[in-house]
C-alpha positions as CSV (number, residue, x, y, z in Angstrom):
1,M,0.0,0.0,0.0
2,Q,1.3,3.4,-0.9
3,D,1.8,6.1,1.8
4,W,-1.6,7.8,1.6
5,D,-0.4,11.0,3.2
6,S,2.2,11.3,0.4
7,M,-0.5,10.6,-2.2
8,Q,-2.7,13.4,-0.7
9,V,0.2,15.8,-1.0
10,F,0.7,14.9,-4.6
11,G,-3.0,15.2,-5.3
12,K,-3.1,18.7,-3.8
13,L,-0.1,19.8,-5.8
14,A,-1.8,18.5,-9.0
15,N,-4.9,20.5,-8.2
16,I,-3.0,23.8,-8.2
17,S,-0.6,22.9,-11.0
18,E,-1.3,24.0,-14.6
19,H,0.7,21.0,-15.9
20,F,-0.3,18.1,-13.8
21,L,-3.8,16.6,-13.5
22,Q,-5.5,14.6,-10.8
23,I,-8.5,12.2,-10.7
24,S,-9.8,9.5,-8.4
25,L,-11.9,6.6,-9.9
26,D,-13.6,3.6,-8.4
27,K,-13.6,0.2,-10.1
28,S,-16.8,1.0,-12.0
29,G,-15.4,4.1,-13.6
30,R,-17.2,6.6,-11.4
31,V,-15.2,9.8,-10.7
32,I,-14.8,10.3,-6.9
33,S,-12.8,13.5,-7.2
34,S,-10.9,15.5,-9.8
35,D,-9.3,18.8,-10.4
36,S,-11.0,21.5,-12.5
37,G,-9.2,20.5,-15.7
38,I,-11.0,17.1,-15.7
39,G,-14.5,16.7,-17.0
40,P,-17.2,19.1,-18.5
41,V,-17.9,22.4,-16.9
42,P,-21.4,22.2,-15.4
43,S,-23.9,24.7,-16.7
44,F,-26.2,26.7,-14.5
45,F,-29.0,24.2,-14.9
46,D,-26.9,21.1,-14.1
47,N,-27.4,19.4,-10.8
48,K,-24.3,20.2,-8.7
49,E,-24.3,16.7,-7.4
50,K,-24.2,15.2,-10.9
51,T,-21.9,12.1,-10.9
52,L,-19.1,12.1,-13.5
53,Q,-18.0,8.9,-15.2
54,F,-14.8,7.8,-16.9
55,E,-16.3,8.6,-20.4
56,D,-17.1,12.2,-19.3
57,C,-13.3,12.8,-18.9
58,F,-11.7,10.4,-21.4
59,L,-12.5,8.7,-24.6
60,S,-14.8,5.8,-23.8
61,T,-12.7,3.5,-25.9
62,D,-9.8,4.0,-23.5
63,W,-11.8,2.4,-20.6
64,A,-10.8,-1.1,-21.8
65,K,-7.1,0.0,-21.8
66,F,-7.5,1.5,-18.3
67,E,-9.3,-1.6,-16.9
68,T,-6.8,-4.1,-18.5
69,S,-3.9,-2.2,-16.9
70,R,-5.7,-2.0,-13.5
71,I,-6.5,-5.7,-13.4
72,R,-3.1,-6.7,-14.5
73,A,-1.5,-4.6,-11.8
74,W,-4.0,-5.9,-9.2
75,K,-3.2,-9.6,-10.1
76,N,0.5,-9.0,-9.9
77,S,0.2,-7.2,-6.5
78,H,1.6,-3.9,-8.0
79,Q,0.8,-0.8,-6.1
80,S,0.4,1.4,-9.2
81,F,0.2,1.2,-13.0
82,M,0.9,3.5,-16.0
83,V,-1.5,4.2,-18.8
84,D,-1.9,6.7,-21.6
85,L,-5.4,8.2,-22.0
86,Q,-7.0,10.6,-24.5
87,K,-8.4,13.4,-22.3
88,I,-11.5,15.2,-23.6
89,N,-11.3,19.0,-23.9
90,H,-14.9,20.0,-23.6
91,S,-14.2,23.6,-24.4
92,D,-13.5,22.8,-28.1
93,N,-14.5,19.1,-28.3
94,T,-11.0,17.9,-29.0
95,T,-8.8,15.4,-27.2
96,I,-5.2,15.5,-26.0
97,L,-2.9,12.6,-25.2
98,T,-2.2,12.4,-21.4
99,K,0.1,10.0,-19.5
100,W,-1.0,8.8,-16.1
101,E,0.2,6.8,-13.1
102,F,-2.7,5.4,-11.0
103,F,-2.2,4.3,-7.4
104,F,-4.4,1.8,-5.5
105,I,-5.8,3.6,-2.4
106,A,-8.2,0.9,-1.2
107,D,-7.7,-2.6,0.1
108,D,-9.9,-4.1,-2.7
109,F,-7.5,-2.7,-5.4
110,G,-10.5,-1.0,-6.9
111,T,-10.3,2.7,-6.0
112,C,-7.4,4.5,-7.7
113,L,-5.8,8.0,-7.5
114,G,-4.4,9.1,-10.8
115,L,-1.7,11.7,-11.4
116,G,-1.2,12.7,-15.0
117,H,0.2,15.3,-17.4
118,P,-0.3,16.1,-21.1
119,V,2.0,14.4,-23.6
120,E,3.2,16.9,-26.2
121,P,5.7,15.2,-28.5
122,L,7.7,17.8,-30.4
123,R,7.5,17.4,-34.2
124,P,9.2,19.7,-36.7
125,Y,5.9,21.3,-37.7
126,N,5.2,22.1,-34.0
127,L,8.7,23.4,-33.2
128,G,9.2,27.1,-32.3
129,L,12.2,29.3,-32.6
130,G,12.4,29.5,-28.8
131,D,13.6,25.8,-28.9
132,F,16.7,26.9,-30.7
133,I,17.5,30.4,-29.5
134,D,18.6,29.2,-26.0
135,G,21.9,27.4,-25.9
136,I,22.4,27.0,-29.7
137,S,24.2,30.2,-30.6
138,S,25.7,33.2,-28.7
139,D,25.2,36.9,-29.1
140,N,21.8,36.5,-30.6
141,E,23.4,35.1,-33.8
142,L,20.3,33.1,-34.7
143,L,18.0,36.1,-34.3
144,N,20.3,38.3,-36.4
145,I,20.5,35.7,-39.2
146,L,16.7,35.4,-39.2
147,L,16.3,39.1,-39.6
148,E,18.3,39.1,-42.8
149,N,17.3,35.7,-44.2
150,K,14.4,33.4,-44.8
151,L,13.4,30.5,-42.4
152,L,12.8,27.4,-44.6
153,G,11.6,25.0,-41.9
154,F,12.3,22.5,-39.2
155,W,13.6,19.0,-39.1
156,E,13.9,16.1,-36.6
157,F,16.0,13.0,-36.8
158,D,16.0,9.8,-34.8
159,P,19.5,8.2,-35.1
160,E,18.4,4.9,-33.5
161,N,15.5,4.2,-35.8
162,K,16.9,6.2,-38.7
163,T,13.6,8.1,-39.1
164,D,13.2,11.7,-40.4
165,Y,10.5,14.3,-39.8
166,I,10.4,17.6,-41.6
167,S,8.0,20.5,-41.7
168,S,5.7,20.9,-44.7
169,G,7.4,24.2,-45.6
170,L,10.7,22.6,-45.8
171,A,9.3,19.8,-47.9
172,Q,7.7,22.3,-50.3
173,M,11.1,24.1,-50.6
174,L,12.6,20.8,-51.6
175,G,10.1,20.5,-54.5
176,Y,7.6,18.0,-53.2
177,R,4.0,18.3,-54.4
178,S,1.1,18.6,-52.0
179,E,0.0,15.0,-52.4
180,E,3.5,13.9,-51.5
181,L,3.3,15.8,-48.2
182,E,0.8,13.4,-46.7
183,D,3.5,11.3,-45.3
184,L,6.4,13.5,-44.3
185,K,8.2,10.6,-42.6
186,K,9.1,9.3,-46.0
187,I,10.9,12.5,-47.1
188,S,14.5,12.7,-46.0
189,W,16.0,16.2,-46.4
190,Q,19.5,14.6,-45.8
191,N,19.3,13.0,-49.3
192,H,19.2,16.5,-50.7
193,I,22.5,17.7,-49.2
194,N,25.2,18.5,-51.8
195,S,27.6,15.5,-51.9
196,E,30.6,17.8,-51.5
197,D,29.2,19.3,-48.3
198,Y,28.0,16.1,-46.7
199,P,31.3,15.0,-45.1
200,G,31.7,18.4,-43.4
201,I,28.2,18.2,-41.9
202,L,28.9,14.6,-40.7
203,R,32.2,15.8,-39.0
204,D,30.3,18.6,-37.2
205,L,27.6,16.2,-36.1
206,L,30.1,13.8,-34.6
207,Q,31.8,16.7,-32.8
208,H,28.4,17.7,-31.4
209,F,27.8,14.1,-30.1
210,K,31.3,13.9,-28.6
211,S,30.8,17.1,-26.7
212,T,27.4,15.8,-25.5
213,G,25.8,18.8,-27.0
214,N,28.1,21.4,-25.6
215,L,29.4,22.2,-29.1
216,P,26.4,23.4,-31.1
217,L,25.7,22.1,-34.5
218,R,26.0,25.0,-37.0
219,R,27.1,24.8,-40.6
220,E,26.6,26.4,-44.0
221,F,26.0,24.0,-46.9
222,R,24.1,23.5,-50.1
223,I,20.7,21.8,-50.6
224,I,19.7,20.4,-54.0
225,S,15.9,20.5,-54.6
226,K,14.0,18.0,-56.8
227,G,14.1,20.5,-59.6
228,N,18.0,20.6,-59.3
229,Q,18.0,24.1,-57.8
230,T,20.9,24.8,-55.5
231,I,20.0,26.6,-52.3
232,W,22.6,27.7,-49.8
233,V,21.4,27.2,-46.2
234,I,22.7,27.6,-42.7
235,G,21.7,24.7,-40.5
236,F,21.3,24.9,-36.7
237,G,20.7,21.8,-34.7
238,K,20.9,20.3,-31.2
239,T,20.3,16.9,-29.5
240,V,17.2,17.2,-27.2
241,K,17.1,13.6,-26.0
242,W,20.0,11.2,-24.9
243,D,19.8,7.6,-23.7
244,K,21.3,6.3,-20.4
245,E,24.6,5.6,-22.2
246,G,24.9,9.1,-23.5
247,R,23.9,8.3,-27.1
248,P,21.7,10.7,-29.0
249,K,18.1,9.7,-29.4
250,K,16.5,12.8,-30.9
251,I,18.0,15.7,-32.8
252,Q,16.1,18.8,-33.9
253,G,17.1,21.7,-36.1
254,L,16.1,24.3,-38.6
255,L,17.3,25.5,-42.0
256,I,17.7,29.1,-43.0
257,D,18.0,30.2,-46.7
258,I,21.2,32.3,-47.2
259,T,21.4,32.0,-51.0
260,E,21.4,35.7,-51.7
261,K,24.0,36.4,-49.0
262,K,26.2,33.6,-50.5
263,K,25.8,35.0,-54.0
264,Q,27.1,38.3,-52.8
265,E,30.0,36.7,-51.0
266,I,31.0,34.7,-54.1
267,W,30.8,37.9,-56.2
268,L,33.0,39.8,-53.8
269,R,35.4,36.9,-53.6
270,D,35.7,36.7,-57.4
271,H,36.1,40.4,-57.8
272,H,38.6,40.6,-54.9
273,Y,40.9,38.1,-56.6
274,F,40.4,39.9,-60.0
275,L,41.3,43.3,-58.4
276,Q,44.2,41.7,-56.5
277,D,45.7,40.3,-59.6
278,L,45.1,43.5,-61.6
279,A,46.8,45.6,-58.8
280,F,49.7,43.1,-58.7
281,Q,50.2,43.2,-62.4
282,Q,50.0,47.0,-62.7
283,S,52.3,47.6,-59.7
284,H,54.9,45.3,-60.9
285,S,54.6,46.6,-64.4
286,L,55.1,50.2,-63.1
287,R,58.1,49.1,-61.1
288,A,59.6,47.6,-64.2
289,R,59.2,50.9,-66.1
290,V,60.7,52.8,-63.2
291,A,63.7,50.4,-63.3
292,N,64.1,51.1,-67.0
293,I,64.1,54.8,-66.3
294,L,66.8,54.4,-63.6
295,G,68.8,52.3,-66.0
296,V,68.7,55.0,-68.7
297,L,69.6,57.7,-66.1
298,Q,72.6,55.6,-65.1
299,I,73.8,55.5,-68.7
300,L,73.2,59.2,-69.1
301,E,75.3,60.0,-66.0
302,S,78.4,58.6,-67.7
303,E,78.3,61.3,-70.4
304,N,79.4,64.9,-70.1
305,H,76.8,67.4,-69.1
306,T,76.4,71.0,-68.3
307,A,75.8,72.0,-64.7
308,E,72.1,72.6,-65.6
309,S,71.6,69.2,-67.2
310,R,73.4,67.4,-64.4
311,K,71.0,69.1,-62.0
312,L,68.0,67.8,-64.0
313,L,69.4,64.3,-64.1
314,D,69.8,64.3,-60.3
315,I,66.2,65.4,-59.9
316,L,64.9,62.6,-62.2
317,R,67.0,60.0,-60.4
318,K,65.8,61.1,-57.0
319,E,62.1,61.2,-58.0
320,S,62.4,57.8,-59.8
321,K,63.7,56.3,-56.6
322,L,61.0,57.8,-54.5
323,L,58.4,56.5,-57.0
324,D,59.9,53.0,-56.8
325,Q,59.8,53.1,-52.9
326,S,56.2,54.2,-53.0
327,L,55.3,51.4,-55.3
328,K,57.0,48.8,-53.1
329,K,55.2,50.2,-50.0
330,S,51.9,50.1,-51.9
331,I,52.4,46.5,-53.0
332,K,53.4,45.4,-49.4
333,E,50.3,47.1,-47.9
334,S,48.0,45.5,-50.6
335,V,49.4,42.1,-49.9
336,S,48.9,42.6,-46.1
337,Q,45.2,43.7,-46.7
338,N,44.5,40.8,-49.0
339,Q,45.9,38.3,-46.4
340,S,43.7,39.9,-43.7
341,W,40.6,39.8,-46.0
342,E,41.3,36.1,-46.9
343,R,41.7,35.2,-43.2
344,G,38.3,36.8,-42.5
345,L,36.7,34.8,-45.3
346,N,38.2,31.6,-44.0
347,L,36.9,32.3,-40.5
348,E,33.4,32.9,-41.8
């Protein structure tokens, strides 16, 4: 027999909690007590003493499941049993899956006190940005990226069962028709990763696992749609469930379209190298011509000159050397700036 005082404490906590639920049932399915979140709200004309039954609170078809679990626990002398029940939301006539543990609180193993809570399994189409903002990137990086780019959708992966879930928006981006979206489990976005980028993603994922999630998963890569369109994306991900051995059981993430940003980067990179080569060629070409001028001046100095012409030759030689020094300094600074720019690109 469970400690009844402890059960009462748990029951009171469930009554004031917005997450936990509480109900007491006898072996016939009559509701002995429950919190306000269980059962229909009585109208003004209802009898205040109206008795609630199991089917007023849960799907009637779940009674067989509940009763089977109760009898099995009773026969095996267990003090409690677990069961999932579809709770009725009378406000909008819908149901929500709830998980319960029922404790026997009578010697005949008939009357049970149940403590439950809603089960809200995360699926990509239910994920929110709040699930990724905390702990996935620093300095509001994700928010800044979203302000400048387009969110494509969410994904979820189960490494153990090798199953994928993706949001309908992501599936549409990959080029799947509306009739193909009926079973999103059959669509694997990983099959659309550019083959050249796949090894890098795999390396980052393994590092994420080795760090037990402390190293966030963040990488830029290319996605190829069914129509053979290349889309640059930045992917964020994190492991949200681990098994007892520390192996990942569920990974969730999102993809953001950065194609336009990538096009600008590629354009800047191409033009940078073009301008770098142009500047190098022109600088060295100018230095070559200055060297030619200095060579001619050296030949002219060996000849006889008037005082006036000698003075002009000295001026030409001096200015040519200053020009050569300026070109050397310009080339050195240009090389230094290019190296800094390339290091910045590599870091990005």
